[in-house]
C-alpha positions as a printed Julia matrix, in Angstrom:
253×3 Matrix{Float64}:
 78.64   -6.24  -41.1
 80.74   -4.85  -38.24
 82.9    -7.99  -38.07
 83.81   -7.81  -41.75
 83.2   -11.54  -42.18
 80.43  -11.09  -44.76
 82.51   -8.69  -46.85
 85.43  -11.11  -46.69
 83.38  -13.84  -48.33
 81.32  -11.52  -50.5
 83.5    -8.5   -51.34
 80.62   -7.02  -53.32
 79.07   -6.06  -49.99
 81.95   -3.73  -49.22
 80.82   -1.65  -52.22
 77.24   -1.25  -50.98
 77.78   -0.63  -47.26
 77.14    3.14  -47.61
 75.0     3.06  -50.75
 71.74    4.88  -50.05
 68.59    4.15  -52.08
 66.06    6.89  -51.24
 62.76    5.53  -52.48
 59.39    4.48  -51.07
 60.34    0.86  -50.41
 63.87    1.3   -49.08
 64.95    3.38  -46.09
 68.33    1.77  -45.42
 71.65    1.67  -47.18
 71.77   -1.31  -49.53
 73.78   -3.53  -47.2
 71.49   -2.85  -44.23
 68.43   -3.3   -46.38
 69.74   -6.63  -47.71
 70.35   -7.95  -44.2
 66.96   -6.65  -43.1
 65.34   -8.49  -46.03
 66.86  -11.71  -44.7
 65.39  -10.94  -41.28
 61.98  -10.13  -42.81
 62.09  -13.46  -44.63
 62.83  -15.19  -41.33
 59.8   -13.47  -39.79
 57.62  -14.67  -42.67
 58.88  -18.22  -42.15
 57.97  -18.0   -38.45
 54.46  -16.93  -39.42
 54.06  -20.03  -41.58
 54.29  -22.17  -38.46
 53.86  -25.82  -39.37
 52.64  -25.05  -42.88
 54.91  -26.55  -45.54
 55.85  -23.71  -47.87
 58.65  -24.17  -50.41
 60.85  -25.77  -47.74
 63.05  -27.43  -50.36
 64.2   -24.04  -51.62
 64.02  -22.06  -48.4
 67.76  -22.05  -47.66
 68.58  -20.71  -51.13
 65.74  -18.19  -50.86
 67.61  -16.74  -47.86
 70.66  -16.38  -50.09
 68.55  -14.72  -52.79
 67.25  -12.24  -50.21
 70.82  -11.41  -49.2
 71.96  -10.93  -52.8
 68.86   -9.45  -54.46
 70.3    -5.91  -54.62
 73.96   -6.83  -55.11
 73.89   -5.28  -58.6
 73.07   -1.78  -57.34
 76.66   -0.64  -56.78
 77.9    -1.14  -60.36
 74.7     0.33  -61.84
 74.42    3.44  -59.65
 74.09    6.63  -61.7
 72.91   10.14  -60.93
 70.17   11.8   -62.96
 69.35   15.48  -62.5
 65.68   14.67  -63.08
 65.17   11.76  -60.67
 68.35   11.55  -58.57
 70.21    8.27  -58.08
 69.15    5.39  -60.3
 70.03    1.69  -60.47
 68.79    0.73  -63.92
 69.16   -2.96  -64.81
 70.62   -3.77  -61.38
 68.58   -6.99  -61.35
 70.17   -8.19  -64.6
 73.66   -7.18  -63.49
 73.09   -8.75  -60.07
 72.0   -12.06  -61.61
 75.26  -12.17  -63.56
 77.21  -11.41  -60.39
 75.56  -14.41  -58.69
 77.28  -16.75  -61.14
 80.68  -15.15  -60.5
 80.1   -15.29  -56.75
 79.16  -18.98  -56.79
 82.15  -19.77  -58.98
 84.59  -17.84  -56.78
 83.32  -19.52  -53.62
 83.48  -22.92  -55.37
 79.77  -23.45  -54.81
 77.97  -25.87  -57.17
 76.93  -24.22  -60.44
 73.66  -26.13  -60.41
 69.92  -25.56  -60.2
 70.26  -23.83  -56.83
 72.51  -21.21  -58.39
 70.05  -20.79  -61.27
 67.25  -20.38  -58.74
 69.14  -17.57  -56.96
 69.92  -15.96  -60.31
 66.25  -16.04  -61.31
 65.11  -14.61  -57.98
 67.63  -11.75  -58.25
 66.76  -11.13  -61.9
 62.99  -10.99  -61.25
 63.11   -9.39  -57.79
 61.51   -6.1   -58.92
 58.81   -7.52  -61.18
 56.06   -8.02  -58.56
 56.89   -4.63  -56.97
 56.25   -2.85  -60.27
 53.18   -5.01  -60.9
 51.69   -4.15  -57.5
 51.0    -0.59  -58.68
 48.87   -1.77  -61.62
 47.71   -5.38  -61.57
 46.68   -6.28  -65.11
 45.88   -9.77  -66.36
 48.52   -9.55  -69.08
 51.25   -8.52  -66.63
 50.29  -11.32  -64.23
 50.28  -13.89  -67.05
 53.81  -12.84  -68.01
 54.95  -12.95  -64.4
 53.58  -16.47  -63.9
 54.98  -17.65  -67.24
 58.45  -16.2   -66.61
 58.68  -17.3   -62.96
 57.15  -20.73  -63.56
 57.28  -22.96  -60.5
 59.22  -20.24  -58.65
 56.41  -17.67  -58.59
 55.52  -18.35  -54.94
 59.17  -18.05  -53.93
 59.42  -14.78  -55.85
 56.36  -13.31  -54.14
 57.76  -14.33  -50.74
 61.09  -12.69  -51.57
 59.34   -9.47  -52.58
 57.34   -9.44  -49.35
 60.61   -9.8   -47.45
 61.93   -6.88  -49.51
 59.52   -4.57  -47.65
 61.75   -3.34  -44.84
 60.06   -0.04  -43.97
 59.43    0.56  -40.28
 56.39    2.74  -41.0
 53.45    0.47  -40.02
 51.02    2.16  -42.41
 53.36    1.78  -45.38
 54.22   -1.78  -44.33
 50.54   -2.72  -44.28
 49.84   -0.92  -47.57
 52.67   -2.66  -49.45
 51.73   -6.1   -48.1
 48.09   -5.5   -49.04
 49.27   -4.64  -52.57
 51.12   -7.94  -52.76
 48.03   -9.78  -51.52
 46.15   -8.32  -54.49
 48.9    -9.62  -56.78
 48.81  -13.07  -55.15
 45.02  -13.26  -55.54
 45.33  -12.21  -59.17
 47.96  -14.89  -59.78
 45.55  -17.56  -58.51
 42.71  -16.18  -60.64
 44.76  -15.95  -63.84
 46.42  -19.33  -63.33
 43.11  -21.1   -62.78
 41.65  -19.53  -65.91
 44.58  -19.38  -68.34
 46.98  -22.14  -67.18
 50.1   -20.25  -68.28
 52.58  -21.6   -65.74
 55.26  -23.49  -67.7
 52.91  -23.76  -70.66
 53.97  -24.66  -74.18
 52.13  -23.22  -77.21
 49.07  -25.42  -77.89
 50.2   -25.87  -81.49
 53.41  -27.89  -81.84
 56.24  -27.39  -84.27
 55.29  -30.68  -85.94
 51.75  -29.39  -86.59
 53.11  -26.19  -88.11
 55.46  -28.14  -90.39
 52.63  -30.43  -91.47
 50.18  -27.57  -92.08
 52.59  -25.65  -94.32
 54.71  -28.54  -95.59
 57.81  -27.09  -93.96
 61.13  -28.43  -92.79
 62.66  -27.06  -89.56
 62.96  -23.34  -90.22
 62.84  -19.82  -88.82
 59.16  -19.47  -89.68
 58.18  -22.17  -87.19
 59.78  -20.22  -84.37
 58.07  -17.0   -85.48
 54.66  -18.66  -85.51
 55.14  -20.28  -82.08
 56.34  -16.95  -80.65
 53.29  -15.16  -82.09
 50.99  -17.73  -80.48
 52.77  -17.44  -77.14
 52.57  -13.64  -77.17
 48.89  -13.7   -78.12
 48.11  -16.0   -75.19
 50.12  -13.95  -72.7
 48.48  -10.73  -73.89
 45.05  -12.33  -73.64
 44.3   -11.93  -77.34
 43.44  -15.63  -77.63
 42.69  -18.29  -74.99
 45.29  -20.92  -74.17
 43.47  -23.48  -76.34
 44.4   -25.51  -79.41
 41.58  -24.33  -81.69
 42.27  -20.63  -81.19
 46.01  -21.18  -81.49
 45.55  -23.18  -84.69
 43.54  -20.37  -86.28
 46.24  -17.88  -85.35
 48.86  -20.25  -86.79
 47.09  -20.19  -90.16
 46.76  -16.4   -90.06
 50.41  -15.85  -89.11
 51.54  -18.37  -91.75
 49.63  -16.47  -94.4
 51.28  -13.22  -93.27
 54.67  -14.92  -93.68
 53.78  -15.96  -97.21
 53.33  -19.65  -96.38
 50.81  -21.85  -98.12
 48.89  -24.67  -96.48
 49.63  -28.15  -97.76
């Protein structure tokens, strides 16, 4: 940061170089924390040794670590009740990633979308670590898809406290989340899943043409699976399809 090179390429960093955060996870100003997150990621990589772990995306994961809090400057607000807040900084930061890539003439491809997704979801596992429910884990796995391991690694790198007790506590919390992800994924198979009942089946059951109702039924099935109200199975989804169709005033053919 002292050389000014980073701020020259990424001017957004000049806005966060004195931005304090003041919470349990962050003890540095945003710029220092972001650089420390990159270093923590490097330390995690060294621990992997010869184990192959998301190596195809590793270089862009470093970029995601650098940029994960870039949206904090434009979202900083002061509340008399809680102090400084950064509401929706993940969403704002993900939008800034696109502008940054475009300005630097970097490819607007899947790598950019990966960085955007990592920035956008960077706080999800941290929030989840305080209360690990099956429903929350299902949604995390569904939303992150094939990137869930990368996201968990990024969040572990986000722990930059120098207090050894806190460091151990936060990493143990993430281990609980990781174990829960494995458990839920093995049981519910929600990673990149599609509703077990297809649009064609819904149209056939209710003698419909492509319409809004099909989307409503598929969304209801998806939500029921993610909430754990029904298993991720065709029979249960089909029964819910009939029930939701009836609620929408549809008649079976």
